[in-house]
Residue frames as qw, qx, qy, qz and C-alpha x, y, z in Angstrom:
[[0.563, 0.386, 0.491, 0.541, 12.89, -12.27, 9.02],
 [0.057, -0.684, -0.044, 0.726, 13.78, -8.79, 7.83],
 [0.556, 0.614, 0.470, 0.304, 12.62, -7.39, 4.52],
 [0.308, -0.423, 0.107, 0.845, 14.62, -4.55, 2.98],
 [0.367, 0.649, 0.017, -0.666, 13.77, -2.01, 0.32],
 [0.807, 0.429, 0.399, 0.070, 13.05, -3.07, -3.23],
 [0.398, -0.415, 0.418, 0.703, 15.82, -2.60, -5.75],
 [0.217, 0.256, -0.508, -0.794, 14.08, -2.97, -9.10],
 [0.775, 0.145, 0.062, -0.612, 11.11, -4.45, -10.91],
 [0.293, -0.217, 0.924, 0.111, 10.98, -8.20, -11.23],
 [0.222, -0.127, -0.774, -0.579, 7.77, -8.34, -13.20],
 [0.478, 0.036, 0.435, -0.762, 4.09, -8.86, -12.55],
 [0.045, -0.171, -0.951, -0.255, 1.37, -11.39, -13.11],
 [0.426, 0.050, 0.123, -0.895, -2.31, -10.74, -13.67],
 [0.489, 0.308, 0.794, -0.188, -5.50, -12.67, -13.75],
 [0.242, 0.337, 0.655, 0.632, -7.07, -12.66, -17.22],
 [0.080, -0.724, -0.444, -0.522, -8.77, -9.35, -17.78],
 [0.524, -0.755, -0.295, 0.262, -7.49, -7.92, -14.53],
 [0.321, 0.763, -0.177, 0.533, -5.30, -5.00, -13.56],
 [0.500, -0.064, -0.553, 0.663, -3.01, -4.05, -10.73],
 [0.238, -0.803, -0.478, 0.267, -4.07, -1.69, -7.99],
 [0.304, 0.883, 0.066, 0.351, -1.95, 0.96, -9.64],
 [0.460, -0.857, 0.228, 0.052, 0.68, 1.14, -6.92],
 [0.393, 0.689, -0.604, 0.077, 4.43, 0.94, -7.38],
 [0.930, -0.346, 0.116, -0.043, 6.14, -2.23, -6.24],
 [0.221, 0.727, -0.648, 0.049, 9.65, -3.48, -5.79],
 [0.960, -0.122, -0.176, -0.183, 11.22, -6.81, -4.97],
 [0.684, 0.129, -0.538, 0.476, 14.44, -7.05, -3.03],
 [0.149, 0.087, -0.453, 0.875, 14.77, -5.73, 0.43],
 [0.477, 0.201, 0.352, -0.780, 11.40, -4.15, 0.82],
 [0.477, 0.036, 0.866, 0.147, 10.05, -7.30, -0.67],
 [0.553, 0.630, 0.538, -0.086, 8.97, -6.60, -4.23],
 [0.375, -0.071, 0.414, 0.827, 9.50, -4.89, -7.54],
 [0.315, 0.473, 0.057, -0.821, 7.90, -2.09, -9.47],
 [0.675, 0.396, 0.621, -0.021, 5.45, -3.56, -12.00],
 [0.344, -0.056, 0.505, 0.790, 6.49, -3.01, -15.57],
 [0.046, 0.599, 0.653, 0.460, 2.96, -1.96, -16.46],
 [0.279, -0.830, -0.383, 0.295, 2.85, 0.75, -13.78],
 [0.354, 0.809, -0.002, 0.470, 3.76, 4.26, -14.98],
 [0.562, -0.106, -0.374, 0.730, 6.66, 5.78, -13.11],
 [0.147, -0.830, -0.371, 0.390, 5.86, 8.82, -10.98],
 [0.411, 0.758, 0.121, 0.492, 6.27, 12.10, -12.80],
 [0.396, 0.189, -0.358, 0.824, 8.64, 14.75, -11.40],
 [0.222, -0.623, -0.599, 0.451, 7.35, 16.49, -8.30],
 [0.164, 0.823, 0.299, 0.453, 5.66, 19.81, -9.17],
 [0.182, 0.453, -0.317, 0.813, 6.92, 23.08, -7.64],
 [0.136, -0.113, -0.772, 0.611, 6.10, 23.51, -3.92],
 [0.312, 0.287, 0.351, -0.835, 2.95, 25.62, -4.43],
 [0.399, 0.109, -0.626, -0.661, 1.50, 23.61, -7.32],
 [0.637, 0.024, 0.578, -0.510, -1.78, 21.68, -6.88],
 [0.652, 0.423, -0.398, -0.489, -1.48, 19.93, -10.23],
 [0.103, 0.340, -0.934, 0.044, -0.12, 16.68, -8.81],
 [0.047, 0.259, 0.947, -0.185, -3.51, 15.34, -7.70],
 [0.135, -0.430, -0.542, -0.710, -7.00, 16.04, -9.06],
 [0.501, -0.697, -0.482, -0.175, -8.59, 16.21, -5.62],
 [0.455, 0.154, -0.402, 0.780, -6.17, 18.57, -3.88],
 [0.313, -0.795, -0.516, -0.062, -9.02, 20.80, -2.62],
 [0.015, 0.922, -0.063, 0.383, -6.69, 23.73, -2.12],
 [0.755, -0.607, 0.121, 0.216, -4.19, 22.19, 0.33],
 [0.393, 0.850, -0.333, 0.109, -0.57, 23.24, -0.16],
 [0.912, -0.024, -0.255, 0.322, 2.63, 21.26, 0.25],
 [0.282, 0.566, -0.318, 0.707, 4.42, 24.40, 1.46],
 [0.381, -0.436, 0.445, -0.683, 2.64, 23.91, 4.83],
 [0.706, -0.062, -0.684, -0.174, 2.53, 20.12, 5.40],
 [0.752, -0.598, 0.135, -0.244, 1.88, 18.41, 8.70],
 [0.154, 0.628, -0.750, 0.139, 5.05, 16.99, 10.21],
 [0.935, -0.143, -0.246, -0.212, 4.98, 13.23, 10.61],
 [0.502, -0.709, 0.494, -0.028, 8.51, 13.04, 12.03],
 [0.152, 0.497, -0.839, -0.159, 10.96, 10.16, 11.59],
 [0.947, -0.015, 0.004, -0.320, 9.97, 6.57, 10.78],
 [0.144, 0.573, -0.803, 0.085, 12.49, 3.98, 11.97],
 [0.622, -0.073, -0.779, -0.032, 12.63, 0.30, 12.91],
 [0.453, -0.386, -0.695, 0.405, 10.75, -0.03, 16.17],
 [0.098, -0.431, -0.258, 0.859, 9.85, 3.67, 16.14],
 [0.216, 0.605, 0.663, 0.385, 6.67, 4.49, 14.18],
 [0.029, -0.055, -0.066, 0.996, 5.43, 8.02, 13.61],
 [0.044, 0.619, 0.783, -0.040, 1.86, 9.15, 14.19],
 [0.016, 0.068, -0.062, -0.996, 0.07, 12.26, 12.92],
 [0.144, 0.578, 0.795, -0.115, -3.60, 13.25, 12.95],
 [0.036, 0.135, -0.155, -0.978, -5.80, 15.85, 11.34],
 [0.448, 0.540, 0.609, -0.370, -9.14, 16.62, 9.75],
 [0.560, 0.783, 0.097, -0.254, -9.88, 16.73, 6.05],
 [0.798, 0.521, -0.067, 0.294, -7.35, 16.84, 3.17],
 [0.404, -0.856, 0.297, 0.128, -3.76, 17.18, 4.37],
 [0.669, 0.566, -0.444, 0.185, -0.14, 16.76, 3.30],
 [0.805, -0.574, 0.144, 0.049, 2.16, 14.72, 5.57],
 [0.429, 0.726, -0.506, 0.182, 5.94, 15.21, 5.51],
 [0.841, -0.482, 0.243, -0.037, 8.09, 12.49, 7.10],
 [0.220, 0.712, -0.665, -0.053, 11.57, 10.98, 6.96],
 [0.986, -0.030, -0.144, -0.075, 12.43, 7.29, 6.52],
 [0.184, -0.764, 0.606, -0.123, 15.38, 6.28, 8.71],
 [0.562, -0.224, 0.796, 0.008, 16.35, 2.89, 7.29],
 [0.263, 0.244, -0.739, -0.571, 16.05, 0.48, 4.39],
 [0.186, 0.268, 0.922, -0.210, 12.52, -0.90, 4.66],
 [0.112, -0.475, -0.616, -0.618, 9.05, -0.57, 3.20],
 [0.144, -0.023, 0.400, -0.905, 6.66, 1.83, 4.90],
 [0.169, -0.478, -0.848, -0.155, 3.17, 0.77, 5.99],
 [0.180, -0.207, 0.098, -0.957, 0.55, 3.47, 6.52],
 [0.145, -0.422, -0.877, 0.177, -2.16, 2.57, 9.05],
 [0.151, -0.254, -0.141, -0.945, -5.10, 4.91, 8.50],
 [0.035, -0.458, -0.806, 0.372, -7.84, 5.29, 11.09],
 [0.169, -0.087, -0.249, -0.950, -10.64, 7.15, 9.33],
 [0.111, -0.376, -0.914, 0.107, -13.49, 5.69, 11.38],
 [0.072, 0.652, 0.436, -0.616, -15.08, 9.12, 11.72],
 [0.012, 0.311, -0.454, -0.835, -14.89, 9.90, 7.99],
 [0.662, 0.502, 0.447, -0.333, -17.47, 9.79, 5.23],
 [0.558, 0.748, -0.232, -0.276, -17.17, 9.25, 1.49],
 [0.927, 0.244, -0.141, 0.247, -13.88, 7.83, 0.21],
 [0.444, -0.818, 0.306, 0.201, -10.51, 8.01, 1.97],
 [0.813, 0.534, -0.083, 0.218, -7.38, 8.07, -0.17],
 [0.537, -0.682, 0.308, 0.389, -3.62, 7.94, 0.45],
 [0.742, 0.601, 0.100, 0.280, -1.39, 9.12, -2.37],
 [0.550, -0.488, 0.117, 0.667, 1.78, 11.16, -2.97],
 [0.210, 0.791, -0.135, -0.559, 2.82, 14.13, -5.14],
 [0.211, 0.541, -0.654, -0.485, 3.16, 13.23, -8.79],
 [0.332, 0.020, 0.943, -0.006, 1.50, 9.81, -8.60],
 [0.354, 0.005, -0.556, -0.753, -0.83, 8.78, -11.40],
 [0.697, -0.377, -0.530, -0.303, -2.75, 6.46, -9.06],
 [0.442, -0.708, 0.324, -0.446, -3.02, 6.39, -5.25],
 [0.068, 0.319, -0.914, 0.241, -1.34, 3.97, -2.87],
 [0.078, -0.323, -0.935, 0.123, -4.82, 3.11, -1.68],
 [0.341, -0.116, -0.052, -0.932, -8.41, 4.28, -1.70],
 [0.233, -0.282, -0.930, 0.027, -11.38, 2.83, 0.14],
 [0.348, -0.658, -0.399, -0.535, -14.80, 3.68, 1.46],
 [0.038, 0.184, -0.600, 0.778, -15.07, 5.40, 4.81],
 [0.399, -0.788, 0.438, -0.168, -15.57, 4.88, 7.64],
 [0.925, 0.208, -0.297, 0.112, -12.58, 2.58, 7.78],
 [0.458, -0.726, 0.503, 0.103, -9.45, 1.40, 9.56],
 [0.912, 0.398, 0.062, 0.081, -7.04, 0.08, 6.96],
 [0.515, -0.594, 0.418, 0.454, -3.37, -0.39, 6.10],
 [0.683, 0.730, 0.008, -0.003, -1.52, 0.44, 2.89],
 [0.743, -0.204, 0.219, 0.598, 2.06, -0.12, 1.67],
 [0.228, 0.954, 0.001, -0.195, 3.63, 3.13, 0.45],
 [0.161, 0.816, -0.546, -0.101, 7.41, 3.50, 0.07],
 [0.957, -0.099, 0.272, 0.005, 9.05, 0.27, -1.14],
 [0.758, 0.583, -0.090, 0.279, 11.93, 1.24, -3.44],
 [0.743, -0.310, -0.097, 0.584, 15.57, 1.43, -2.38],
 [0.361, 0.201, 0.133, 0.901, 16.06, 4.70, -4.25],
 [0.230, -0.839, -0.428, -0.245, 13.13, 6.42, -2.53],
 [0.187, 0.587, -0.320, 0.720, 14.39, 9.58, -0.76],
 [0.280, -0.181, -0.738, 0.586, 14.61, 9.82, 3.02],
 [0.210, 0.286, 0.273, -0.894, 12.37, 12.87, 2.98],
 [0.003, -0.290, -0.865, -0.410, 8.94, 11.85, 1.73],
 [0.338, 0.066, 0.142, -0.928, 5.42, 13.22, 1.40],
 [0.049, 0.360, 0.927, 0.089, 1.98, 11.63, 1.62],
 [0.298, -0.128, -0.134, -0.936, -1.34, 13.21, 0.70],
 [0.102, 0.313, 0.891, -0.312, -4.46, 12.34, 2.67],
 [0.329, -0.170, -0.351, -0.860, -7.82, 12.94, 0.99],
 [0.245, -0.344, -0.885, 0.194, -10.57, 12.43, 3.54],
 [0.322, -0.561, -0.188, -0.739, -13.81, 13.97, 4.77],
 [0.759, -0.604, -0.160, -0.185, -13.59, 13.97, 8.54],
 [0.348, -0.778, 0.513, -0.104, -11.03, 13.39, 11.33],
 [0.928, 0.237, -0.281, 0.061, -8.26, 10.86, 10.79],
 [0.498, -0.724, 0.474, 0.068, -5.14, 9.44, 12.42],
 [0.803, 0.516, -0.298, 0.018, -2.16, 8.04, 10.47],
 [0.651, -0.602, 0.447, 0.122, 0.61, 5.80, 11.80],
 [0.644, 0.652, -0.397, -0.043, 3.68, 5.19, 9.64],
 [0.704, -0.509, 0.494, -0.021, 5.84, 2.18, 10.48],
 [0.101, 0.467, -0.831, -0.285, 8.46, -0.17, 9.06],
 [0.843, 0.018, -0.310, -0.439, 6.88, -3.26, 7.57],
 [0.536, 0.189, -0.771, 0.287, 9.37, -5.28, 9.60],
 [0.149, -0.138, 0.603, -0.772, 7.51, -4.10, 12.71],
 [0.715, -0.095, -0.244, -0.648, 4.30, -5.80, 11.61],
 [0.607, -0.234, 0.705, -0.283, 3.25, -8.78, 13.68],
 [0.204, 0.212, -0.852, -0.433, 3.57, -11.91, 11.56],
 [0.780, 0.057, 0.262, -0.565, 0.60, -14.12, 10.78],
 [0.022, -0.244, 0.944, 0.219, 0.38, -17.74, 9.69],
 [0.204, 0.327, 0.921, -0.051, -2.27, -19.90, 8.09],
 [0.084, 0.630, 0.633, 0.441, -5.66, -18.78, 6.72],
 [0.088, -0.330, -0.256, 0.904, -6.50, -15.08, 7.06],
 [0.103, 0.609, 0.679, 0.397, -9.69, -13.26, 6.07],
 [0.114, -0.467, -0.292, 0.827, -11.18, -9.79, 6.19],
 [0.323, 0.803, 0.483, 0.135, -12.97, -6.97, 4.41],
 [0.081, 0.995, -0.045, -0.021, -11.29, -3.98, 2.81],
 [0.475, 0.708, -0.449, 0.266, -7.59, -3.01, 2.49],
 [0.808, -0.562, 0.172, 0.017, -4.99, -4.85, 4.58],
 [0.390, 0.678, -0.610, 0.128, -1.26, -5.51, 4.86],
 [0.924, -0.339, 0.122, -0.129, -0.26, -8.96, 6.17],
 [0.112, 0.681, -0.722, 0.036, 3.23, -10.25, 7.01],
 [0.971, -0.045, -0.098, -0.211, 3.08, -14.03, 6.47],
 [0.329, -0.646, 0.689, -0.014, 5.69, -16.22, 8.17],
 [0.909, 0.141, 0.378, -0.101, 4.66, -19.37, 6.26],
 [0.152, -0.524, 0.688, 0.478, 7.43, -20.86, 4.10],
 [0.627, 0.390, 0.674, -0.017, 5.36, -21.82, 1.04],
 [0.281, -0.071, 0.527, 0.799, 5.21, -21.08, -2.66],
 [0.130, -0.412, -0.620, -0.656, 1.55, -20.22, -3.22],
 [0.209, 0.161, 0.534, -0.804, -1.53, -18.58, -1.73],
 [0.005, 0.491, 0.831, 0.260, -5.15, -19.55, -2.23],
 [0.074, 0.135, 0.155, -0.976, -7.26, -16.38, -2.59],
 [0.034, 0.583, 0.799, 0.145, -11.04, -16.11, -2.47],
 [0.049, -0.135, -0.048, 0.988, -12.67, -12.77, -3.24],
 [0.089, 0.679, 0.727, 0.059, -16.22, -11.40, -3.19],
 [0.176, 0.350, 0.120, 0.912, -16.70, -7.85, -4.56],
 [0.039, 0.330, 0.538, -0.775, -18.48, -5.27, -2.41],
 [0.499, 0.656, 0.306, -0.477, -20.46, -4.12, -5.46],
 [0.770, 0.557, 0.266, 0.161, -20.30, -3.92, -9.25],
 [0.279, 0.915, -0.209, 0.203, -17.62, -1.21, -9.10],
 [0.615, -0.672, 0.412, 0.027, -15.31, -3.02, -6.70],
 [0.735, 0.515, -0.435, 0.074, -11.99, -4.61, -7.69],
 [0.848, -0.498, 0.128, 0.130, -9.33, -6.72, -6.01],
 [0.469, 0.749, -0.414, 0.217, -5.60, -6.00, -6.07],
 [0.869, -0.468, 0.097, 0.131, -2.86, -8.08, -4.44],
 [0.372, 0.776, -0.471, 0.196, 0.83, -7.22, -4.21],
 [0.939, -0.313, -0.049, 0.138, 3.25, -9.84, -2.87],
 [0.147, 0.855, -0.446, 0.219, 6.61, -8.61, -1.52],
 [0.961, -0.249, -0.029, 0.116, 9.26, -11.21, -0.65],
 [0.390, -0.765, 0.424, 0.287, 12.99, -11.47, 0.07],
 [0.672, -0.037, 0.651, 0.352, 13.64, -13.52, -3.10],
 [0.070, 0.357, -0.397, -0.843, 12.98, -10.89, -5.80],
 [0.014, 0.275, 0.907, 0.318, 9.80, -12.75, -6.71],
 [0.238, 0.293, 0.309, -0.873, 7.38, -9.84, -6.48],
 [0.081, 0.361, 0.856, 0.360, 3.92, -10.55, -7.84],
 [0.290, 0.190, 0.164, -0.924, 0.90, -8.41, -8.66],
 [0.014, 0.320, 0.919, 0.229, -2.56, -9.87, -9.16],
 [0.257, 0.233, 0.265, -0.900, -5.99, -8.39, -9.63],
 [0.010, -0.347, -0.853, -0.390, -9.52, -8.83, -10.87],
 [0.300, -0.106, 0.053, -0.947, -12.89, -7.09, -10.95],
 [0.764, -0.170, -0.376, -0.496, -15.02, -10.21, -10.50],
 [0.754, -0.453, 0.398, -0.261, -15.47, -12.78, -7.73],
 [0.691, 0.437, -0.576, -0.018, -12.91, -15.59, -7.92],
 [0.794, -0.502, 0.341, -0.035, -11.19, -18.43, -6.11],
 [0.731, 0.602, -0.289, 0.139, -7.64, -18.96, -7.39],
 [0.800, -0.468, 0.115, 0.359, -4.18, -20.11, -6.36],
 [0.374, 0.900, -0.171, 0.142, -1.25, -17.76, -7.10],
 [0.752, 0.144, -0.317, 0.560, 2.53, -17.97, -6.83],
 [0.328, -0.923, -0.057, -0.191, 3.70, -16.11, -3.74],
 [0.664, 0.323, -0.431, 0.519, 7.13, -17.42, -2.57],
 [0.481, -0.802, 0.064, -0.347, 6.47, -16.69, 1.12],
 [0.207, -0.706, -0.486, 0.472, 7.49, -15.68, 3.75],
 [0.222, 0.193, 0.247, 0.923, 6.69, -12.12, 2.81],
 [0.167, 0.377, 0.382, -0.827, 4.17, -9.32, 2.84],
 [0.138, 0.483, 0.762, 0.409, 0.80, -9.29, 1.08],
 [0.105, 0.265, 0.158, -0.946, -0.83, -5.92, 0.44],
 [0.153, 0.485, 0.847, 0.158, -4.55, -6.25, -0.33],
 [0.119, 0.188, -0.018, -0.975, -6.54, -3.47, -1.98],
 [0.225, -0.369, -0.781, -0.452, -10.33, -3.80, -2.21],
 [0.427, -0.272, 0.232, -0.830, -13.61, -2.83, -0.55],
 [0.824, -0.076, -0.387, -0.406, -14.83, -6.42, -0.75],
 [0.797, -0.456, 0.361, -0.166, -14.40, -9.59, 1.28],
 [0.583, 0.559, -0.590, 0.007, -11.34, -11.79, 0.92],
 [0.840, -0.458, 0.290, -0.017, -9.58, -14.78, 2.39],
 [0.427, 0.695, -0.578, 0.028, -5.93, -15.82, 1.89],
 [0.909, -0.331, 0.247, -0.062, -4.56, -19.27, 2.67],
 [0.039, 0.692, -0.697, -0.184, -0.83, -20.10, 2.26],
 [0.965, 0.107, 0.192, -0.140, -0.34, -23.38, 0.40],
 [0.643, -0.345, 0.527, 0.436, 2.69, -25.41, -0.76]]
């Protein structure tokens, strides 16, 4: 199964009193749609402006690290230490998954982009985690990511079609991106927060324009519409389990 870039927003669903993880979503091609409640990115500031992100720490987009080209079957890898800008080019119509190895970091590690009002992902370090970034069909080939981290890190950018598929119950702790091969209409999700400040966000990207966004700040066990096969992007510091169900 191949998932292409998202064309437009198909809507979102939330748990009562919950919110999305603040990331853009799409739902055709790169399976999903931009949530109607998510503010659109503001225009990119001039090249030497640091106003696009509150934690820029003096890094400048005029001297980004080069991530190279990202294509089907050909991921790009870049490494560094501390806050950095990453310039790369997407060679195809697919969503981009960022695998961040920040196992030598401290504090909080964040992946965002110029002009975003909320990051693609943010989690406690040390960590090894995956985040979905570019998902819209009208995203430019030339793209930029911003890494905010204290310590050495390595970043691999790949097509989400290159992810190994999984099937059946899956569980873990912290952010993750899973490509489910199960042909079902729902997922059972169980979540335990890491602490009182933790929250859970789930984005479901499919080939049927049935993108969903769910979230909550409290422990729960619920069944959500998912229309798999497709990709689930999980954002949290807590523990979770996901089980595909009819």
